[in-house]
FIFILUM-591380 format. One record per residue (C-alpha): residue number from 1; residue in one letter; x, y, z. Coordinates in steps of 0.5 Angstrom, whole numbers. Layout:
<rs>
<nr=NUM; rest=A; x=X; y=Y; z=Z>
...
</rs>
This chain:
<rs>
<nr=1; rest=M; x=-8; y=-163; z=-198>
<nr=2; rest=S; x=-15; y=-162; z=-200>
<nr=3; rest=R; x=-21; y=-163; z=-195>
<nr=4; rest=V; x=-22; y=-170; z=-198>
<nr=5; rest=E; x=-16; y=-172; z=-196>
<nr=6; rest=K; x=-16; y=-169; z=-189>
<nr=7; rest=H; x=-22; y=-173; z=-187>
<nr=8; rest=N; x=-20; y=-179; z=-192>
<nr=9; rest=P; x=-13; y=-180; z=-193>
<nr=10; rest=L; x=-14; y=-187; z=-197>
<nr=11; rest=K; x=-17; y=-183; z=-202>
<nr=12; rest=D; x=-14; y=-178; z=-207>
<nr=13; rest=G; x=-18; y=-171; z=-207>
<nr=14; rest=A; x=-20; y=-168; z=-214>
<nr=15; rest=L; x=-15; y=-163; z=-213>
<nr=16; rest=S; x=-10; y=-167; z=-212>
<nr=17; rest=R; x=-12; y=-171; z=-219>
<nr=18; rest=K; x=-12; y=-164; z=-222>
<nr=19; rest=R; x=-6; y=-162; z=-220>
<nr=20; rest=D; x=-2; y=-168; z=-222>
<nr=21; rest=M; x=-6; y=-168; z=-229>
<nr=22; rest=M; x=-3; y=-160; z=-229>
<nr=23; rest=G; x=3; y=-162; z=-226>
<nr=24; rest=V; x=2; y=-157; z=-221>
<nr=25; rest=D; x=5; y=-158; z=-214>
<nr=26; rest=T; x=5; y=-151; z=-210>
<nr=27; rest=G; x=0; y=-147; z=-214>
<nr=28; rest=K; x=5; y=-143; z=-218>
<nr=29; rest=A; x=5; y=-146; z=-224>
<nr=30; rest=E; x=1; y=-142; z=-230>
<nr=31; rest=I; x=-6; y=-144; z=-231>
<nr=32; rest=R; x=-9; y=-143; z=-237>
<nr=33; rest=E; x=-16; y=-140; z=-239>
<nr=34; rest=L; x=-22; y=-144; z=-237>
<nr=35; rest=T; x=-25; y=-147; z=-243>
<nr=36; rest=F; x=-32; y=-150; z=-244>
<nr=37; rest=D; x=-29; y=-157; z=-246>
<nr=38; rest=T; x=-25; y=-157; z=-239>
<nr=39; rest=V; x=-31; y=-155; z=-235>
<nr=40; rest=K; x=-35; y=-161; z=-238>
<nr=41; rest=R; x=-29; y=-166; z=-238>
<nr=42; rest=D; x=-28; y=-164; z=-230>
<nr=43; rest=A; x=-36; y=-165; z=-229>
<nr=44; rest=L; x=-36; y=-171; z=-232>
<nr=45; rest=Q; x=-30; y=-174; z=-229>
<nr=46; rest=F; x=-32; y=-172; z=-222>
<nr=47; rest=G; x=-39; y=-174; z=-223>
<nr=48; rest=L; x=-42; y=-168; z=-222>
<nr=49; rest=A; x=-46; y=-168; z=-228>
<nr=50; rest=T; x=-48; y=-173; z=-234>
<nr=51; rest=D; x=-47; y=-167; z=-239>
<nr=52; rest=V; x=-46; y=-160; z=-240>
<nr=53; rest=M; x=-50; y=-156; z=-245>
<nr=54; rest=F; x=-47; y=-149; z=-245>
<nr=55; rest=Q; x=-45; y=-143; z=-241>
<nr=56; rest=M; x=-50; y=-139; z=-239>
<nr=57; rest=N; x=-47; y=-133; z=-236>
<nr=58; rest=A; x=-40; y=-131; z=-232>
<nr=59; rest=G; x=-40; y=-127; z=-226>
<nr=60; rest=K; x=-34; y=-123; z=-223>
<nr=61; rest=E; x=-31; y=-130; z=-220>
<nr=62; rest=A; x=-35; y=-136; z=-223>
<nr=63; rest=S; x=-38; y=-138; z=-229>
<nr=64; rest=I; x=-45; y=-141; z=-230>
<nr=65; rest=F; x=-47; y=-147; z=-234>
<nr=66; rest=L; x=-53; y=-151; z=-236>
<nr=67; rest=A; x=-52; y=-158; z=-234>
<nr=68; rest=V; x=-56; y=-164; z=-234>
<nr=69; rest=W; x=-56; y=-170; z=-229>
<nr=70; rest=K; x=-60; y=-176; z=-232>
<nr=71; rest=E; x=-64; y=-171; z=-236>
<nr=72; rest=H; x=-66; y=-166; z=-230>
<nr=73; rest=P; x=-63; y=-159; z=-232>
<nr=74; rest=I; x=-58; y=-157; z=-226>
<nr=75; rest=I; x=-53; y=-151; z=-225>
<nr=76; rest=L; x=-46; y=-152; z=-225>
<nr=77; rest=K; x=-42; y=-147; z=-222>
<nr=78; rest=A; x=-34; y=-146; z=-224>
<nr=79; rest=Y; x=-30; y=-142; z=-220>
<nr=80; rest=R; x=-25; y=-139; z=-224>
<nr=81; rest=L; x=-17; y=-140; z=-222>
<nr=82; rest=W; x=-15; y=-133; z=-225>
<nr=83; rest=Q; x=-20; y=-128; z=-227>
<nr=84; rest=T; x=-23; y=-126; z=-221>
<nr=85; rest=S; x=-25; y=-120; z=-216>
<nr=86; rest=H; x=-21; y=-124; z=-210>
<nr=87; rest=H; x=-14; y=-122; z=-209>
<nr=88; rest=L; x=-11; y=-129; z=-209>
<nr=89; rest=S; x=-3; y=-128; z=-207>
<nr=90; rest=K; x=2; y=-133; z=-209>
<nr=91; rest=S; x=7; y=-130; z=-204>
<nr=92; rest=K; x=2; y=-129; z=-198>
<nr=93; rest=G; x=-2; y=-135; z=-199>
<nr=94; rest=F; x=-9; y=-136; z=-197>
<nr=95; rest=V; x=-12; y=-139; z=-190>
<nr=96; rest=P; x=-18; y=-143; z=-192>
<nr=97; rest=V; x=-25; y=-143; z=-188>
<nr=98; rest=G; x=-25; y=-148; z=-182>
<nr=99; rest=T; x=-17; y=-148; z=-181>
<nr=100; rest=S; x=-11; y=-144; z=-179>
<nr=101; rest=K; x=-6; y=-147; z=-184>
<nr=102; rest=R; x=-4; y=-143; z=-190>
<nr=103; rest=T; x=-4; y=-145; z=-197>
<nr=104; rest=H; x=0; y=-143; z=-203>
<nr=105; rest=C; x=-4; y=-147; z=-208>
<nr=106; rest=I; x=-9; y=-143; z=-213>
<nr=107; rest=L; x=-13; y=-149; z=-214>
<nr=108; rest=G; x=-14; y=-150; z=-206>
<nr=109; rest=M; x=-16; y=-142; z=-206>
<nr=110; rest=A; x=-21; y=-143; z=-211>
<nr=111; rest=E; x=-24; y=-149; z=-208>
<nr=112; rest=N; x=-25; y=-145; z=-201>
<nr=113; rest=Y; x=-30; y=-140; z=-205>
<nr=114; rest=A; x=-34; y=-146; z=-207>
<nr=115; rest=V; x=-34; y=-149; z=-200>
<nr=116; rest=V; x=-37; y=-143; z=-197>
<nr=117; rest=E; x=-42; y=-142; z=-202>
<nr=118; rest=Y; x=-44; y=-150; z=-202>
<nr=119; rest=D; x=-44; y=-149; z=-194>
<nr=120; rest=L; x=-48; y=-143; z=-194>
<nr=121; rest=L; x=-53; y=-145; z=-199>
<nr=122; rest=M; x=-54; y=-152; z=-195>
<nr=123; rest=N; x=-55; y=-148; z=-189>
<nr=124; rest=C; x=-60; y=-143; z=-192>
<nr=125; rest=F; x=-64; y=-149; z=-195>
<nr=126; rest=R; x=-64; y=-153; z=-189>
<nr=127; rest=A; x=-67; y=-147; z=-185>
<nr=128; rest=G; x=-73; y=-146; z=-190>
<nr=129; rest=V; x=-70; y=-140; z=-194>
<nr=130; rest=H; x=-72; y=-140; z=-201>
<nr=131; rest=V; x=-65; y=-141; z=-205>
<nr=132; rest=P; x=-63; y=-146; z=-210>
<nr=133; rest=T; x=-62; y=-153; z=-207>
<nr=134; rest=P; x=-54; y=-155; z=-207>
<nr=135; rest=I; x=-53; y=-162; z=-210>
<nr=136; rest=G; x=-46; y=-163; z=-210>
<nr=137; rest=R; x=-39; y=-160; z=-210>
<nr=138; rest=V; x=-32; y=-162; z=-212>
<nr=139; rest=G; x=-26; y=-158; z=-212>
<nr=140; rest=N; x=-28; y=-151; z=-215>
<nr=141; rest=Y; x=-34; y=-154; z=-218>
<nr=142; rest=L; x=-41; y=-154; z=-215>
<nr=143; rest=T; x=-48; y=-156; z=-217>
<nr=144; rest=M; x=-55; y=-153; z=-215>
<nr=145; rest=R; x=-62; y=-154; z=-217>
<nr=146; rest=F; x=-64; y=-150; z=-223>
<nr=147; rest=I; x=-69; y=-145; z=-222>
<nr=148; rest=G; x=-74; y=-145; z=-228>
<nr=149; rest=D; x=-78; y=-149; z=-233>
<nr=150; rest=G; x=-74; y=-153; z=-238>
<nr=151; rest=K; x=-68; y=-150; z=-240>
<nr=152; rest=E; x=-71; y=-143; z=-239>
<nr=153; rest=P; x=-68; y=-140; z=-233>
<nr=154; rest=A; x=-73; y=-136; z=-228>
<nr=155; rest=P; x=-73; y=-128; z=-229>
<nr=156; rest=Q; x=-70; y=-123; z=-225>
<nr=157; rest=L; x=-75; y=-120; z=-220>
<nr=158; rest=K; x=-73; y=-113; z=-224>
<nr=159; rest=D; x=-76; y=-116; z=-230>
<nr=160; rest=V; x=-83; y=-118; z=-228>
<nr=161; rest=T; x=-89; y=-114; z=-226>
<nr=162; rest=L; x=-92; y=-117; z=-219>
<nr=163; rest=L; x=-99; y=-117; z=-218>
<nr=164; rest=S; x=-98; y=-117; z=-211>
<nr=165; rest=P; x=-92; y=-113; z=-209>
<nr=166; rest=E; x=-93; y=-112; z=-202>
<nr=167; rest=K; x=-94; y=-120; z=-201>
<nr=168; rest=V; x=-87; y=-121; z=-205>
<nr=169; rest=L; x=-84; y=-116; z=-201>
<nr=170; rest=D; x=-86; y=-119; z=-194>
<nr=171; rest=Q; x=-83; y=-126; z=-197>
<nr=172; rest=V; x=-77; y=-123; z=-199>
<nr=173; rest=L; x=-76; y=-120; z=-192>
<nr=174; rest=D; x=-78; y=-126; z=-189>
<nr=175; rest=D; x=-73; y=-131; z=-192>
<nr=176; rest=Y; x=-68; y=-126; z=-191>
<nr=177; rest=F; x=-70; y=-125; z=-184>
<nr=178; rest=I; x=-69; y=-133; z=-183>
<nr=179; rest=M; x=-62; y=-132; z=-187>
<nr=180; rest=Y; x=-60; y=-127; z=-182>
<nr=181; rest=T; x=-63; y=-130; z=-175>
<nr=182; rest=Q; x=-62; y=-137; z=-176>
<nr=183; rest=V; x=-56; y=-138; z=-181>
<nr=184; rest=H; x=-53; y=-132; z=-178>
<nr=185; rest=Y; x=-51; y=-129; z=-185>
<nr=186; rest=V; x=-52; y=-122; z=-189>
<nr=187; rest=H; x=-53; y=-123; z=-196>
<nr=188; rest=G; x=-48; y=-117; z=-198>
<nr=189; rest=D; x=-51; y=-116; z=-205>
<nr=190; rest=L; x=-58; y=-117; z=-205>
<nr=191; rest=S; x=-62; y=-113; z=-210>
<nr=192; rest=K; x=-67; y=-114; z=-215>
<nr=193; rest=Y; x=-62; y=-117; z=-219>
<nr=194; rest=N; x=-60; y=-123; z=-215>
<nr=195; rest=I; x=-68; y=-125; z=-213>
<nr=196; rest=L; x=-71; y=-129; z=-218>
<nr=197; rest=W; x=-79; y=-130; z=-219>
<nr=198; rest=W; x=-81; y=-137; z=-220>
<nr=199; rest=Q; x=-87; y=-141; z=-218>
<nr=200; rest=E; x=-91; y=-135; z=-216>
<nr=201; rest=R; x=-85; y=-133; z=-211>
<nr=202; rest=P; x=-78; y=-130; z=-210>
<nr=203; rest=W; x=-72; y=-134; z=-210>
<nr=204; rest=I; x=-65; y=-131; z=-207>
<nr=205; rest=I; x=-59; y=-133; z=-211>
<nr=206; rest=D; x=-52; y=-131; z=-211>
<nr=207; rest=V; x=-50; y=-132; z=-204>
<nr=208; rest=P; x=-42; y=-133; z=-204>
<nr=209; rest=Q; x=-41; y=-126; z=-202>
<nr=210; rest=G; x=-45; y=-127; z=-196>
<nr=211; rest=Y; x=-42; y=-124; z=-189>
<nr=212; rest=K; x=-42; y=-129; z=-183>
<nr=213; rest=V; x=-45; y=-125; z=-177>
<nr=214; rest=D; x=-41; y=-129; z=-171>
<nr=215; rest=T; x=-37; y=-127; z=-165>
<nr=216; rest=H; x=-31; y=-126; z=-169>
<nr=217; rest=C; x=-35; y=-121; z=-174>
<nr=218; rest=D; x=-34; y=-114; z=-175>
<nr=219; rest=M; x=-41; y=-112; z=-173>
<nr=220; rest=D; x=-40; y=-105; z=-176>
<nr=221; rest=M; x=-39; y=-108; z=-183>
<nr=222; rest=A; x=-45; y=-113; z=-182>
<nr=223; rest=V; x=-49; y=-107; z=-180>
<nr=224; rest=F; x=-47; y=-104; z=-186>
<nr=225; rest=L; x=-48; y=-109; z=-191>
<nr=226; rest=L; x=-55; y=-111; z=-188>
<nr=227; rest=G; x=-57; y=-104; z=-189>
<nr=228; rest=R; x=-55; y=-104; z=-196>
<nr=229; rest=D; x=-59; y=-110; z=-198>
<nr=230; rest=I; x=-65; y=-108; z=-194>
<nr=231; rest=M; x=-65; y=-101; z=-198>
<nr=232; rest=N; x=-64; y=-104; z=-204>
<nr=233; rest=V; x=-70; y=-108; z=-203>
<nr=234; rest=L; x=-74; y=-103; z=-200>
<nr=235; rest=S; x=-72; y=-98; z=-206>
<nr=236; rest=Y; x=-74; y=-103; z=-211>
<nr=237; rest=F; x=-81; y=-104; z=-208>
<nr=238; rest=E; x=-82; y=-96; z=-208>
<nr=239; rest=T; x=-83; y=-97; z=-215>
<nr=240; rest=Y; x=-90; y=-100; z=-213>
<nr=241; rest=G; x=-92; y=-95; z=-209>
<nr=242; rest=I; x=-90; y=-99; z=-202>
<nr=243; rest=Y; x=-86; y=-95; z=-197>
<nr=244; rest=R; x=-83; y=-98; z=-191>
<nr=245; rest=D; x=-78; y=-95; z=-186>
<nr=246; rest=P; x=-71; y=-98; z=-187>
<nr=247; rest=E; x=-69; y=-96; z=-180>
<nr=248; rest=V; x=-75; y=-100; z=-177>
<nr=249; rest=T; x=-73; y=-106; z=-181>
<nr=250; rest=M; x=-66; y=-106; z=-179>
<nr=251; rest=R; x=-68; y=-106; z=-172>
<nr=252; rest=R; x=-72; y=-112; z=-173>
<nr=253; rest=F; x=-67; y=-116; z=-175>
<nr=254; rest=I; x=-61; y=-114; z=-171>
<nr=255; rest=G; x=-66; y=-114; z=-165>
<nr=256; rest=A; x=-67; y=-121; z=-166>
<nr=257; rest=Y; x=-60; y=-123; z=-167>
<nr=258; rest=T; x=-53; y=-120; z=-165>
<nr=259; rest=P; x=-47; y=-125; z=-163>
<nr=260; rest=K; x=-47; y=-126; z=-155>
<nr=261; rest=N; x=-40; y=-122; z=-154>
<nr=262; rest=I; x=-43; y=-115; z=-158>
<nr=263; rest=E; x=-51; y=-115; z=-155>
<nr=264; rest=S; x=-50; y=-108; z=-153>
<nr=265; rest=Y; x=-48; y=-106; z=-160>
<nr=266; rest=D; x=-50; y=-99; z=-161>
<nr=267; rest=L; x=-55; y=-97; z=-166>
<nr=268; rest=T; x=-56; y=-90; z=-164>
<nr=269; rest=E; x=-52; y=-88; z=-171>
<nr=270; rest=L; x=-57; y=-93; z=-175>
<nr=271; rest=S; x=-61; y=-87; z=-177>
<nr=272; rest=E; x=-55; y=-83; z=-180>
<nr=273; rest=M; x=-53; y=-90; z=-184>
<nr=274; rest=L; x=-60; y=-91; z=-188>
</rs>
């Protein structure tokens, strides 16, 4: 049962319709290669876009398309059901976020990644972090705001020359501070490649690998990922001759928020990690 059907049993979910169309009951049937025509058909059928223009790029687990909603460019992200860095085991199944029920449906597994990214983007947007605004999500597809002018995407931070680099560094760290202390997530892969430069400010993208920092998290993992993100950002700005102490920055973040049950987290080894 999909998330749509769980909350509205009288309405068929997109995944159920797609399973029926593909003849898939348990997710064990062979799933063919994702094609542009398939993505466009699904996007129009599910009301996610009024047109799909072309594929922009492909990451480890999803493909990115430039789509249109009533003449406005948007991003359509399609999580792939096969070529993915995630281990989707048919024999062991998968437990989606927000439930304890194990599923063996491959479509349900792919949907979960789209759900996680949509929810994280929405929470970041509501908290004031500069991220692409999420628009819609159906099954393993989600749409979000297109960051750029016309059909030209905004450049990555690595491809621009900043006139006020120290100000930009502060903007990046301020946004990430909100993401960590208010949304309670570590980005997990923040770098000059996952920050866009548009309208004279940085925009954080590619959040699906985010790590939730809560009472059930592995704080050692959270600190490791946070430290790696901060080191990546600070290392880039060192090319402008700007130097910040990563340990001081880390202590600022962790001192502002740690889950209640691990408020006594030991930071003595922090300097050795960085």
